[in-house]
Structures are given as C-alpha cells and as structure tokens.
N, C-alpha and C positions, 0 to 999 in steps of 0.2 A: 504494499500499499504506499501511501504518501510518505516520503521521507524528508519533506521540507517544511515541517510544522514550525510555527513561530514559538516564541517563548511561552511556557506554560503559565496560565493565569492561576495563581494560588489562592486557596481559601485562607482566611484568617484562622490562626490556631484556636482561637476561642470558639469558633463555630464548629470545630471537630469534636464529636463525642469522646469522652475520656476513654482511653484504652483502645480506640478504634484502630484496627490493623490495616496495613496496606495490602491490597490484593496484588501481589507481585507476580512475575512471569512464571515462576515455578508453580505456585498455587493455581494460577490461571491455566497452566498447561494440564494439570490434573482435571480441571473442569472441562476443557475442550476434548480431552481424551475420553470423557464420559459420553460424548455424543453418539448417536446411533450410527450404523454403517452408512456409507456414502450413498447407497441406493435408496435409502429411506428419505422421502421428501420432508424437510423440516421448514423450509422457507420458500416462498414463491415470488417471482418478479411481479411487478405491477400488471404487466400484460397477461401473465398466466392467471393472476388473481381475478382479473376481469373476464377472462375467457372461460374459467371453470364453470360458473353458473350457466353460461350459454351452452357449453358442451353437455352439461347435465340435462338441460331442457331438450336439446336435440337427441341425446341418447334415450331419454324417456319416450319421446315420440317414436323413435325408431324401434325400440323394444316392444312397444305396444302394437305398432303397425306391422312389423315384419316377424317378430318372434312370437307374437300372440299372447304376451303377458297381459294380465289386467292392468288398467291404467294406474291404479295405486301401487301395484307390484312393480311395474316398470319404473315408476318414480323412485320407489324405495331402492331398487338396484342402481339406478343411474346416479342417485345422490351420493353414493359412495365415492364418486370421483371428487366431489367437493370435500367430503369429510376426511378423505385420505390426507389432504394438504391442510385444510383449515380447521377441522373440528374432529381430531382423532378420538376424542371421548365418545362421540356419537357412533363412529364406525365400530369401535370395540364392542359396544352393546348390541348394535343392530345388524352386524354381519351374520350372526347365526340365524336371525329371523329371515333375512334376505336369502340365505342358503336354503332354508326350508321351503320358501316360496318358489325358488328356482327348481327344486327337486320334486315339487308337487306335480302329480300327473297333469298333463295338458296337451295341447295340440301343436307344440313346437318341437323341433328335432332334438335328439339327445346330444349331438355334437355341440349345439348352441347351449344346451344345459351345462354340459361339462366345461365348456369355455367360460361361461359366466361363473360357474362354481370355482374354477381355478383362479379367476380374477378376484373373487371375493375372499378366497383363502389368502391370496397374496396381500390384499388390503389388510386383512386381519393380522397377518404376520408383521407387516410394516408398522401398523399403529401400535401393536403390542411392544415392538422394539423401541418405538419412539417414546411411549409412555414409561417404559422401564428406564430409558435414558434420562427422563426427567427426574426420577428419583435419585440417580447417580449425580446429576448436576446439582440438585438441591443439597445432597449430602456433602459434595465437594465445596459448595458455597458456605455451608454451615461450618465445615472444618476450617476453611480459610478465615472465617470471622472469629474463630477461637472462643466462642461463647460470649463475645461482647455484643450487647444489645442496647438499643436506645429507642425512645419514642419518636415517631415520625414528626418532623417539625411542621409547624404551620406558619405561613407568612404573617408578619406583624399586622394585627388588626383584622385578620381573617375571621369570618364568622363560622361557628360550628354548624352542626347539622349533618344530614345524611350525605353520603358520597354521591356525586353526580355522574360518576363513571357508569357507562352503560345506558344512559337515558336516550341518546340518539339511536343506539342499536335497538332499544325497546320499541320506539315508535317506528323505526324502519321495518322491524320484524312484523309488527302488527299490520302495517300498510301492505307489506308483501304477502302475508297470509290472506288478507282480504282480496288483494288482486288475484291471487291464485284461485280463490273461491269464485270470483266473478268470471274469470276465464273458463273455469270448469262449467259454470252454469250457462254460459253463452255458447257452448260447443255447437249446439244445433243451429246457430245463426250463421255459421260460416258457409261460404258459397260452394267450395269444392268438397267432395265426399272424403277425399284424403285428409283435408283439414279437419273435418268433423270427427275423424277417427283419431287423429293425433292430438287435438287440442285437450281432451280430457286428461291425458297423461301429462301434458305440459302444465295444466292447471294444478294437478296433484304435485308435480315437481316444484312449481313456483310456491305453492303453499309450504312444501317441505323446506324450501330455501328460507322462507319466512320463519318457520319454527327453528331452523338452524341459527338464524340471527337472534332470535329470542333466547336460545340457549347460550349463545355467546354473550349476550347482555347479562344474563343471570350469573354466568361464571365470572365475568369481568367485575361485576358489582360485588360479588361475594369475596373475591380475592382483594379488591381495593378496600373494602370495609375491614377485612382481616388485618390489613396493615396498621390500622388505627386502634384496634382493640387492645393491643398489648405491645410492649417493646419488641422490636424486631432486630434481626442481625444487621450489622453495619460493616461496610468495607470502604476503604479509601481507593478511588479509581481516578482515571482521567476520561473526560468526555469531550465530544465535539459534535456539532451538527454537520452532516454530510450534505452532498449536493441535492439529495432527495428530501431534505428538511427532517430526516430522522436523526436521533441521537445515537452516535456510535460510542461504545464503551470499550476502553483499553485498560490493560494492567497499569498499576500505578507507576511502574518503572519503565513503561514503554514510551519514553519521551519523544521518540520519533514517529509515534503513531503508526507502527508497522503492521500490527495484527489486531484488528478489532475482534473482540470476543462475542459481542452480540449487538443488535440494534433494537431500538424501541422508539416509538413515536411518543413525544412528550409535549406538555403544555406548561407554561409558567403560571403558577397559581396567583390569583389576584389577591393582594394584601389589604384591599380596601374593605372595610366592614360595611354591612348593610345599614342603610339609614344615614350614612355620613354625607349629608347634602347641605351642610351649613354654608352660609354666605361667605364665611371667612376662608373656606376651602375652594372657592370658585376659581381663583387664579391658579392655585396648585393643580386643580383638576384640568385646567386648560393646558398648563405646562406638561402634565402627564400625558394628556391626549396628543400633544405635539410630539413628545418623545416616542409614544407608541407608534404614531404614523411614520416617524423616521425609522424606527426599528423594523416596521413592516416593509417599508421600501428597501431597506438594506437586505432583509430576508429574501424578498422577491428577486432583487438583483443577484444575490448569491445563488439562488436556485437557477436563474436564467444562465448564469455563468458557470454552473456546475462546480462552484467553489465550496470547499469545506470551511467551516467556521473556526475560530480560535480553539486551541486545545486548553481545556480548563480542568482544574482539580475539582473533585466532587466527592461527596459521601453518598454511597449507595445504601438505601434503606430497603431491606427485604432480601430474602434468599433468591439469587438469580437462577432461573431455569427456563426452559422452553415453555412459553405460555404464561409466565409469571407477570404480576403487576408490581411495579417498583416506584420509588420516589427518590429524587436526588436533591441534595442540598449542594449547589454548585456555585463556583465563582462566577460572577457576572462576566459578560463578554466584553466589558469595557473596564479598564483599570480604574480603581478608585470607587466603584459602585459596590453596594452591599451584596452579599450572596443572595441567590434566588432559589426558590423552591419549585421544583419541576416534577410533575406527576405524570405517569404514563397514561396515554389515551389509546394504547394498543398493547398487545401482548409482546413480551420479550421474544425475539427471534435470534437464536444463535447463528453466528457466521461459521458455516461448516468449511471444511477444507476445500471442497469443490467450489463453494461460493467465493472463498478468499482467492483462489487461483483465478477464477473468472473475473473478479474485480481487478486483480493485478494486471491481467491481460488487457482489460478494458482501459485501464489507466495508461498502459504503454501505448495502446492504439490511439488514445486521445492525445498523448504527447506527440506522436508522429503526425497526426492530423494537424495539430496546432503548429508544428514546425513547418509543414507544407503551406499552411495558411499564412504564416509569418513571411515566408518567401514571397507569396503572392502579394501581401501587403507592401513589402519592400519594393517589389517591381512596380506596383501601382503608384506608390509615393515617388519613385524615381521619374516615372513618366509625367506625373503631375508637376513635379518640381521644374521640369524642363519647359513646360508650356504655360503654367499658371502666371508666372511673372510677366510673360510676354503678352498674354491675352487679357489680363485683368483690366488694363486701361482701355482696351478696345471694346470690351463687352459691357454693355449697359446693365443687363441682368444675366444670370446663369440659370439654366433649367436642366433638371434631370427627370426622366419619365419612364413609365413601364415600357419594357422591350421584350425581346425574344425569350428571355429567361422566365418572365412572368406569364407570357402567353403559353409557353410550354408547360408550366405548372398547372394552369387552368385546363389545358387540353388533357392532361393526365387525369385530372379529377373528373371531367366530363366523360372520358372514356370509361372510367370505373363505374360511374353512375349508369351509363348506358347498358352495362352488362345485366342490370336488373330489369330492363324494360320489358322483357318477355314475360315477366310475372303477370298473373291475372288476378282479378278480384279486387276487393277494397284495399289490399296491401299495396298494389301499385299506385293507387290514387293517394294513399296515405303518405308513402315515402316520396312520391312525386311532388306533392304540395309542400311537404317539409323541405325537400331539396330546392324547390322554387323559391321559398321564403329565404333560405340561407343564401341562395345565389343572388337574390335581389339586394341582400344586405352586405354581402362580402365581395361579389364579383366586381362591382364598379371600381373599388379602390385597387383590386388586384390587377385589373387590365388597363386602368386609366389613372393611376396615381402620378402625381407630379410634385416635385420639390423645386421651389424657385428661390434663388439667393439674390438679394440686393445688398446695398451698402449697410442696411440696418439689421439684417438677420435673414431668417429662412421663412418661407411660406409653404404650407402643406394643404393641398386640396382634400376635400372629404365630402361625405354625403350631405352635410348641412352647410358647407361652405369652407372658406380657407381659414386656417389657423396660423398665427405668427409666433415665432420664437426668436428673440433678440440674440445677437451673437454673444453678448455678455452672459446670457442665461443658458447657453449651450453647455452641456456636461460632457457628452461624448458622441461621436459619430463613428460607428464601427461596423465592419462586416465580420460576423462571427459565424463560421460554418455556412449554413444556408440562409442566414438571416442578415438583413441590413436594418440597423436600428439607430435611432437618434433619440437621446435622452436629455432632459432638461434639469437644471438645478432647482426649478420651481415645481412644487408638489402639484400645482394646479394644471400643469401641462402633462397630459397623458403620453406615455412613451409611444413614439411612432415607429412602426416596423413593417417590413414585408419580408417574404421568404420565397425561395424557389429551389428546386432540386439542383445539386451541383456535385461534381466529381473533381476535387482538387488535384488528385494524382493525374487525371487525364488533362486537366488544364495546364498543369506544370509540364507534362510531356509534350503537349502540342504548342506550348508557349502562348496560350489564349488567356487574356485577362478578363475575369468575370465582370460584368457591368456593375455589380454591387461593390466590388473592390475599388473600381475606379471612382464610383460615386462617393464612398466613404473617404477615400484619400483626398479627393478634391475638396470636400466640405471641411475636412480636418485642416487642410492647408489654409483655407480661407479663414477658418476660426482662429488659428494660431498666428497668422500674419495679416494684419489689417490692410497692408498694401496689396495683397492678392485678392481682395474682395471687389465685387463689381462696383462701378462708380455711381450708378443711378438707383432710383427708387422704383420698385415694381408698381405698375398701375393695376387697377382692378382686374383687367383682362389677363395680365401676365401672372397674377397670383394664383389663378386656377379657378374655374367655375365649380359650382356645387355639383355633386355627382348623383344627387337623388333622382333627376330625370332619367338617367341611365338605369338606375335601379328599378324605377317604375316600369320602364320598357321591358326589362328582363323579367320582372314579375308577371306582366301581362302575357308576354310571349310564352313563358313557362307554364302558366295556368292554362292557357289555351291549348298548348301541346299536350298536357296531361289529360285534359277533358275531351279533346276532339280526336286525337290519334288513336287508332285501334290497338 
C-alpha cells in the first residue's frame, strides 16, 4: 500500500485510557492469520455489492421458470448468493431448509437438483468457515488488548438515549418488503406470459432482500448498543480515510501505512446537545456550519482525487472482527483541534491477503497512469507556452467547446441504450421516458458546452444561462484521467466538469494531445500569467447562450420516438 504517508497526527496522552496497549504488527499478524481461507468471500467491491441483489432476482426468476421450483422456494435458493457475501448468519441457518426444498420431489431434472445441492453445500461450508474465523479474530483482539477495558467515550455535550445505528436499514428493509409484496400481487398485470411467470419469484426474492436488510438492522443495532452497556476492550491503532471515504485501520507501529488490517465506514458523532439553541450560540453555530461545509468540500475533493487522508493515532473501542461494530477516539485531521469520536455506520470488513494484493496492484497501475498523464500535461503545457504569449494580444476572447471526444462519449451511450429497444411492453416505455428525461437534462451540456475566457475571467454556458468565474477566484483547472474540471475558491460556484473516454497509452504512442489536456493547460497558463489573458471583455453572445431550448428539443424528439416507433 501507500508508503508516502505524512507525519502521524497524535492523540493527547490524557485522552488515551490508562493501560491501553498498542496493537503492534506482531499482534496484528496473529489477527490476520485468523482469517478464513482465501476462497471464502469476506468483503465485496461496491460493484459486486450492487450486483448481488440483481443476480438474486434474476436467479429466482430463472429457477422458477426453468427449473420448476415454486416461487418462494426459488427465491429462498437464489438469496444465498447475497447471504454468502453479505449476511452469512442467515445462510448458516437457512441452507438446510433450502436443501430440503431442492430434494423434495418435483418436476425438474435430478442433475439440476444435484447442482443446486452442491452449490448450497459449498455456501454452507464457506459461511461456516467465515463465522468460525470471526471467533478467532475476536479472541486475537481480546488477547492483544490484554484485559484492558474502558467505557466508550461520548463527545462533549452529546445527549444520551438509544443508539441510532440501524435506523436507515430498518426503514429501507420495510420499504423493500412492501415493494416485494406489491410486485408479487401485481404479477397478473404484466403483458407477457413469461413475465407473469417470473414476477412472483422476483416478488418473493425482493421481500427476502427486505427481510435481510431488517436482519442487518437488528444485528447492527444490537452490536452498537452492546458497546455502551459495559466497558469494552481498547487498543491503540492508526487510522486514515481512504479514497472511498472508508476508515482504514493499521497497526500502531505501521507508520508507513503499508498493511491495512480492516476497513469500516464511520461517522463523526455530533457533540452538540439537544435543545442548545440559545441566542448566545448563534455565531458559534454559524462558524461551525462554515467549518462543516469546508470539511465536506475537502472530503469530496479527496474522494474525487482518490487521495487518502492524514494518518492519525486513535483508540479502538470494541473487539475487532469481521462484522463487528466499533468506535474510535481519534486525533483530528487538523493539528491543534481536539480529538473526535467516530462510530461505525457499517460492519468491520477485514482486508484479506487477496484484497491487499489487489489494492497494491491497483495503486501501481494508478501510479503508471498518473505518470503517463503527467507526460501529456507537460506536452500540452509546452505547446501552450509557445503560442499563448504570441496570440494573447491578438485574441479578443478565447473559447473552448465540445468536440470529437464529447460526441464520441455521447455516441457510446446512445449505442448502449439502443440495445434495449427491442424490448416490448411497458418496460420499454418506462426506461425510454426515463432515458429521454436524462438526455434532455444532460446531453445539451455534453454536446454543446462552451468555456469563454476574457480579461476578467471565465464564462460557462449551461441550461439556465451563463455563469462567471473571476480569475482571482479560480482554484484549479485540470485534466485528471477522463475528466476536465474547473474549481473555484468560492463555495457558491459549483464545480464545472465534463468527461469522455480516453486511452492515455494510445495518445502517448500516437503523439496525439487530448483536447481536454490542451484546454486545461491553456486556462492554467492564463490564470497564472495575466499577460497571457485575452484583452477584451466577452459580450452576451460570446459568453454562450442558454442550453434549455436544445434540451427541450431533445425531450420532444425522444418522447415522440418512444411513443410512435414500433
């Protein structure tokens, strides 16, 4: 992993519980050796996390339609795809019931039965190994703590009461269960006979997903409340936020942040008590809101840049294991500020050896891509340096606009959408109208964006009209990967960005300079050198017209196409 971390931000010694031990590399090594075998799924990428419910729904429909399983039984079997990765506790209990359902005499072939049974047995073995590993991880964490415990801290002024962990999951689960019931009840309203046969299984599966979310809510709340019932084990660790806004936890002596032990999503607990709305605190509240806005902008910028946050010392409250809930008392991410209390809003997910190696390869690939892009930026800057000084005095205003890269990106999207045009029934009209709405809102700027530079700043056209950004307020103009973006020092100016597919290695080999690289280099040169800026002011026509008429035309044409074409 990253080996260029900044200096560690330390906790005040007074904030560390008495006798709290450091979780050093040796003890952490025992913890990681307690992980299950590499073939057992412990964590999933975001793309896999989003795909699993879709796979379960499709699998339930296929098992009901092709294998002849009852709708509820098809859903029960298909949901194990989700439970294997996200909810092993459910799979451990329900695999035997699913196996009985598969072996019950029916009208589907025995090879299918045996294949499903083998898959269920594999799931049961995997979740059994994973849950057994949790016990080893918990035991290793308790051993590292050496019996030292402390009460979970609360931020100053924080109100007591029940834990809020799991509330969002609770309501999400209830909505999903209801949606599954509605889908099942409306199965007879679908146009195609095939849809009427598969929708009941999808409804059962959707309801099962809702019940899974409710189970996750109950487990998360029970574990979060358990942290505050009695003193819990404590360990000194190092933490930082990664590019995905997750908290990475490292051994206390891993000062280079080489090997993350686990990741967990956290949120900083608010220290303001309920009812503190006195007039004397109005100014402080405004200052706090301003600081919160600045912190949020910094977080969004770090996520966009895929940069890790500073390495901070922290006290970990709670035994760490796969699926655990934890609390951190961590040094603030700015020197001189008091420690902050951060509570988990998601389960602990260990970083397995496979995940660690994958991340290391991803970072090496990112470094190579950045090196190629830096070469392209240098080439663009050199070209601009040769021409900017000569042309500045002769050009009244300077304009950049959408070109082949943007039209190519739009063409790829339209080609992808057209693949679904052969679908029939209300589904085609539904996604067609949604796609038309999105096209009317997004396409105008993608195919007709314009940036105009005059002697006072930059003008950006848009749906509602042109926006202005003074040169003094410009923060950065850069081409990062496939994105061209321009950011301001003013919070009121929303970041401007466009994106298109690109292949830096091919550009470098062919000696082609991407238009975004040239645009970013030219704007940066004008920003840094006032003598390179255009001499005139842009008039209303040069600033760029509003794009909403183009969006209206796209919406009308798209709606007519969806409604009239066969």
